[in-house]
N, C-alpha and C positions, 0 to 999 in steps of 0.2 A: 504493500500500500504506500509507504513513504516513497519508494522508487517511482511509483506511478505519478504521485503528486509532484515529485521533482521533475519528471519528464514533462508534465503538463505546464509546470511553472517555466521551464526553459524553452518550451516549444513556441514556434511562431504562430501568431493568430491567423485565422482565415480571413481574407480581405478580398472583396470583389472590386477590382480597379476598373475605372473607365479607361479607354484606349490612351487618352492623353495623360493619365495618372500612373501609368506603368513605370517601374524602375528603369532608369537610364541604362543600367547594366547589372548583371548578377552581383550581389553583395552590397548594393546601395538600396536605400529604402524607396518605396513608391512616393508619389507626389500628389496625394489627394488634397482637396480643399478642407480646411479646418475652421471651426468657429473661432471667433476672436479670443475667447477665454482659453481655449486649448492652445492657440498660438502663443499667448502670453506664458502659459505654463512651459511650453517647449523652449521659449526664449530664456526663461529663468533657469531651467535645467541645463541649457547650453552654456550659459555663463558659469554655472556651478562646475560643470565638467571641464570647461576651459581653465578655470582657476585651479581645479584639482590637478590637472595635467601639468600646468605651468609651475605650481608651487613645489611639485616633486623635485624639481631641479633647483628652483630659485631659492628655497629656504636654505639649502646647503651652500650654494654658491655665495650667498650674501653673508654667511656666518662661519666661514671656514676657520678663521682665527679663533673665535670663541669655542667652536666645537673641538678644535685641536686641543685646547687646554682642558675642556670638560671631559673628553674621552681619553685623554692621556696619550695622544698620538703625536708623532713627529711630522715635520712638513711634508715629507714624501708620502706618509700614510694618509694624511688628511687629503692630499691631492688625489688619491685614488677614489674618494667618494663621488665628486662630480664627474670624474673620468669614467668610472664604471657605469654610471648612468648613460653616458653617450655610447659606451661599448655595446650595451644591450639595445639601446634605442635606435641605433643607426640602421640595422638591417632587418629588424623584426617585422617591418611592414611587408616584406616579401612573403611571409607566411600569413600575416593577419588578413590580408586581402583575400587570399584563397580560403582561409578559415570562414570568413563571412560568406563567401560564395557557396561553400559546401554545407555549412551548418546553420547559417542564418545570423541575423543581427542580435536576436534575443540571447542565445547562449554566449555569443561573443561578448556582449556587454556584461552579463551577470558573472561569467566565469572570470574574466580578467579583472574586473573591479573587486570581486570577492577574494581572489588570490592576493591582490595588492593590499586590501584591508587586513587580511589575516596576517600577512608578513609584517606589516607595520605594527599591528597589535603585539605580535610576538617580540618585536625588537624593544618594546617598552620594558620587557622583563630581562633582557640580556644586554649588557653593556660591554661589548668587546669589538675589536676591529672587524672580525670576520662576519659577525651578525650584521654590522653596519654595511658591509660590502654586499651581503645577500639582499638586504632591503633596498639598497640603491639600485642593484641590478634588476630586482623586481619592479622598482619604480620606473626604470627606463622602459621596460616592456609595457607596463601598464600605461605609462605616459603616452606612448604611441597609440595604444588602443583608445585611451580617453580623449586624445586630441581628435581622432576620427569621429568619435561619438559626438563631441562638441560641434564638429562641422555638420553632421547629419541632423542633430537637433536644431541647430540654427537654421538650416535649410527648411525645416518644417515650420519654423516660427514666422517666416516671411512668405508673402505671396509668391506664386510661381514666377511671375515676371521679375522678381528681385532675387532669384536663386543665386546668381553670380555674386550679387552684393552680399548675400548670406555667406558664401564661401569666403569672401574677403574678411568679413567680421569674425567668422568662426576660426580662421587661421590667425587672426590678430589678437584674440582674447588672451591666449596663453603668453603672448609676448609682453603683456602688461603686468605680469606677476613679479618680475624682478624688482622694480621700484617699490611695489607694494610690500614685498618681503623685507626690503631694507627699511621700510617705514615702521612696521609694527613688530618685527622679529626681536629687536632689543627688549621690548616689554615682555614678550614670551620667554626669552632667555632669563630675564630677571625673576620671573615667577618660579621656574623650576629647572633652569639651565636647559640642557639638550632634550630632556624628556618632554618638555612642553612643545617643542617643535614637532616631535613625532606624534604627540597627542593631537595637535592641531591638524597635522597631515592625516591622521587616522579619522578625525571628525569629518574632514572634507571627503575622504574616501567613502565613509559610511553614508553621508548625505547623498553623494552621487549614486551610490548603490541603491538607496531608497528611491531616489528620483527616477532612475531608469526602470526600477521594478514597478513603480506606480504608473508611470506614463510610458507606454511602449512606443517604439518607432513603428511606422507602417512596415509590414513585412517586405522582404526582398524576394527576388527570383533565386531559387537555389538550384545548384547543379553540381555534379561531381567535378571537383576542381583539382584535388591533389593527385600528383603522379609521383612514383618512387624517386625519380631523379630530382624532384623539387627539394627533397630533404638533403640530398647529396650536395646540390648547388648551395643551399642555404648554409650548410655546415662549412663548406669551403669558403664561400663569400663572407658569411657572418664572422667566422674566426679571423679571416684576413683583415676585415675592417675593424674588428675589435682590437687586434694587435696594433694596427696603425693608430687608432684612437688612444691606446695606452701610451704609445711612443710620443704622440703629440701632447698628451695631457701631462706626462711625467718628465719629458725630455729636458725642459728648462729648469725643473726642480732638482733633478739628480745630475744634471748637465749632460749634454749629448755625448761627449767623448769619455765620460767617466764611468758609465755603467755598461757592462758587457751585454746585459740582457736587451738593450735597445737594438744592437746589431743583430742579435739572434731573432728578435721579434720581426724585424724587417726581412731577414733571410727566410723565415718561415712564411711570412705573409705574402711575399711576392709569388712564389710558385703556387700557393693555394688560390690566390686571386686569378692567376693565369689559367689554372685548371678549371675553375668555375666558369670563366669566360669561354674556354674551349668547349666545355660541355654545352653551355647555352647556345653557342654559335651554330651547333649542328642539330638542335632540337626542333621538332615540329611546333610544339607549344612551349616556348621558353618562358622562364620567369623574367629573364633579362634579354630583351631584344637587342643584341649587340649591333646589328646592322643599322637600326634606327638610332642607337646611341652614338654611332660614328658619323651620323649625318651632320652637315655643316651648321644647321640651325641649332641642334642640340649641343654641339660642341661650343658654339658661341654663347648659348644660354648658360652652360656650365661654367665657362670662364668668367662671365660677368657676375653670376651669382656668387661664385667663390670669392671674387674680389670684393663684392658688396659685403659678404659676411666678415671678411678680414678687416675692412676699414671700419665696419660698425663695431668692432671690438674696441674702438677708441673710447667708448663710454664705459664698458664693463671692465676693461683692464687699465687703460692709460689714464683717464681722468680720475677715476677712483684711486688708482695707485699713486698718482701725484699728490692728491689731497691727503692720503694716508701717510705718505712720507713726511708731509708738512704738519703732521700731528692731529689730523681730523679723524673721526671715527663715526660709526653709525648713529650715535647719539646726537652728533652735530650735523647730520645730513638730512634732517627732517624736511626743511623747506626745499632743498635741492631735489630730493626724490619725490616730493609732492609735485613739483613742477615737471619732473621727468614723467611721472605717471599721467598727469593731465595732457602733456604733449603726446604721449604714446596713445592715449585714447583718441586724441584729436587726429592723429595719423590714421588710425583705423577708420574713423568716421569719414575723414576727407577722402581716403582711398575708396571707400564704398560709394560715396556720393558722386565722385568724379570719374568712376570707372567707365572706361570706353574700350570695348573689346578690340576695336580697330587700332587703338594706340596704346598698347600695353607697355611698350618700351619707354614711352615718355616719362611716366612717373618713376620708373627705375632710374632713368638718367637724372631726373630732378633730385631724387633722394641722394644719389651718390655725389652729385654736385654740391648739395647742401653740406654733406659730410666734409668735403674738401674745404669749404669756406670755414666751417666751425673748427676743424682741426688746425688750419693755418692760424686762426685767431688764438687758439689755445697754445700755440707754439711760442707765444710771447709771455708765458708765465714766469713768475719770479718766486723767490722764497716767501714773499708777502702775499701771494695769491691764496685766496680762500674760496669757499664754495660760492659766495655771492658773485664773484667775478666770472663764474662759469655757468650761471643760470641760463643765459641766452644761448650759448653754444651747446650746452647739453640738452636744452629743449629742442634745438634744431636736430640734433642727432637722434633723440628719442622719437621725434616726429618722423624722421627719415626711416628709422628701423621698422616701424609698422606701416608706413605709407608704401614702401616698396614691396612688402612681402606678398600681399594679395595679388597684385598684377603679375609678379614674378611667377607665382603658382599657376595662375590662369594662362600665362603665356605658354608654359610647357604643356599644361593640360589640354588646351585647345589643339595643339599640334599632335598630342597623343590621340585624342578622340578622332582627329582627322584621319589618322592611320588605322583606327579600329580600336574597339574596347580592350583588346588584348594588350595594347601598349600602355594602358593605365598603370598596371602593376610595375612595369619598367620605370615609368615616370615617377610614381609615388616613391619608389625605392631610391631613385636618383635624387629627388628633391630632399628626402630625408637625409641622405648621405651628405649632400652638398651643404645643407644647413648645419648639421651636427659636426661633421669633420671640418667645415669651413670656420665655424666658431672656435673650435679647439685649435685649428691651425692658425687662426688670427691671433689668439692669445699666445700661442707658442712663438710665432714670428715676432710679435711686438715685445713679448717678454724677453726673448733672447737678444733682440736688437737693443733694448733698453739696458740690459745687463752689460753688453759689450761696450755700449757708449758710456755707461757709468764708469767703467774701468778706465776708458780712454780719457774722459773728462777729469776723473780723479787724479790720474797721473799728471795731466797738464796743470791742474791746480797746485798739486804738491811741488812740482818743479819750480813754481814761482814763489813758494814760501821760503823766505830767507830770514833766519833768526836775527841777522844783523840789521835787517830793514827796520827802521824806527816804528813803522805802522804795525808790523808783525810782532815786534817786541812789546809794543803797547797792548796788543791783543792778548799776548801770553801773560803779561802782568795783570791785566784786567780779569782774565780767567782765573789766575791764582788768587786774586783778591776776593773773587766771588765765593771761594771756599775757605777764606782765611779764618772765619769764625770757628770752623770745625776741624781744620787741619793746621796744626801749629808748626810742623816741620817745614822750613823754607824749600827744601828739595822736593818734598811731596807736593807743596803748593805749586811749584813750577811745573811738576809733572802733570798735575791736574789741569793747569792752564793749557798745556800742550794737548791733553786729551780733549778738552772742550773745543780747542781750535780745530782739532782733527774731526770732531763730530760736525762742526760747522762746514768744513771743507767737503765732507761726505754728503751732507744735505745739499749743498750747492751743486755738487757733481750729479746728484740724482735729479735735481731740477733741470739742469742742462740736458741730461740724458732723456728725460721725459719730453723736453722741448724738441730734441732731435727725433724722438718717436712720433710726436705730433706732426712734424714736418714730413716724415716718411709717409704717414697716413694721408696727409694732404696731397702729396705727389701721386700716390697710388690711386686715390680717389679722383684726382684731376685727370690722370691718364685714362682711367676707366670711363669717365664722362666723355672725354674726347673720342674714345673708341666707339662708344654708343652713338655719339653725334655723327661720326663718320659712317656708321652702318645705316643710320636713318637717312642721311643725305644721299648715300649710294642707292638705297632702295627707292627714294623719291625720284632720283635721276633715271633709274632703270624703268620705273613706271611711266615717266614722261616719254622716254624713248620708245617704249612699247606702244604707248598710245599714239605717238606720232607715226610709227610704222603702220599701225592698223588704219589710221586715217589716210595715209598715202596709198595703201592697198585698196 
């Protein structure tokens, strides 16, 4: 009897669709008309699901320093927590799409949300490194599933004529969680340290589970989707991408040339990736359509999107890193992240309102161009820079981050649908990989560059410090005088003065290095903007030439 009830609970409803209400493809819900009250309910659940999926990563990323102390981890161990999230999140969509196609949306929603909630609950009673890793890995898989559900629920919340706008809003909601996490997570940590973060995450998971259990999505078309080779490809491809994510996430922490496992991870990842591609290239129904992925449009899309994810790391790594070096912390970022949150929401709304399927490259170009302007402005920071001096630039970058994402997704999806529904799996996998690996790669690139520049700037500053220089001597004496009341020995006072001067030199070297990093971001963003402008001008020129040829004929 319990088994029968469970099957009934997980089974899809029977639903008679009108021809125009049929699901667009197996695995996606139908599109019936809903009364307004039900639309509002779908919208509320969509927002809840988006926040649940986004907070799974944002709460950890925003509080790595505090969690490191609370859990007793070293810098390399705490870096594994956000990294392992990406490791499982990157490739799981390869299987999730086929799971929905074969088993339906109802079991997909209940099973993955249930597993996520159960593991989060279990972690409240175990405080060690490996249990945290397991929960983060589960969070990565659940995050991909929950993000898909957010998209589908939002599509039910808006009328059929606004379905593309619903896609833009659904993909943008999880992007607004990082500034929110930085706003209220200090209060959560003050209540009960790390356990309160996991308790909050558990509460969101349970609310999301209750929401999808109470209000079902319209059923989908089901078909047999899985093939034995799917699991072979997933293992080869998923493990190779996970190894690359681990290298990108930990490389700058343990440093690239100091850890032997980085080389071994890349040595293992490359043949596994090539084997997966070789298998898929010769399959009749591939998970990854390699020929389509190698087309010029998709290659250009991949390059531009990766560059966008790299330059958008300006906010999550460079700006926050600079302010942290200058003594700021989450408690002092309240106004800054309130502005960033408002700008992120504005970017989602503006993207949905101005959406034009014929001009999807334009908002992407505008977004990256705004990042170039903001990063160049930030490159003039000094040791006196504080959060208020960055309100405008960080608002621009937050707006750009959410403004570009929806059009970028639709650009690839429209081209995938043009080739046939079978290409959707390939594109969704590609989009997830680009955004996940691109974000990690952006932090790895900027972090490594900042470290290298800090060493160079520090060496340049130290070379100019001459103890016989009257100004340097005065600084040393002033530093010694500052500790004169507690240090009586003149030799120790002189040494303390030198230590204080060294700290000042290190701080100034870090500020100069972050300015160099901002300039690198500005150059990369400007180059990407010019490349997109070139593509648009070339396309317009070809269209005019073709129109002229047809007129002459």
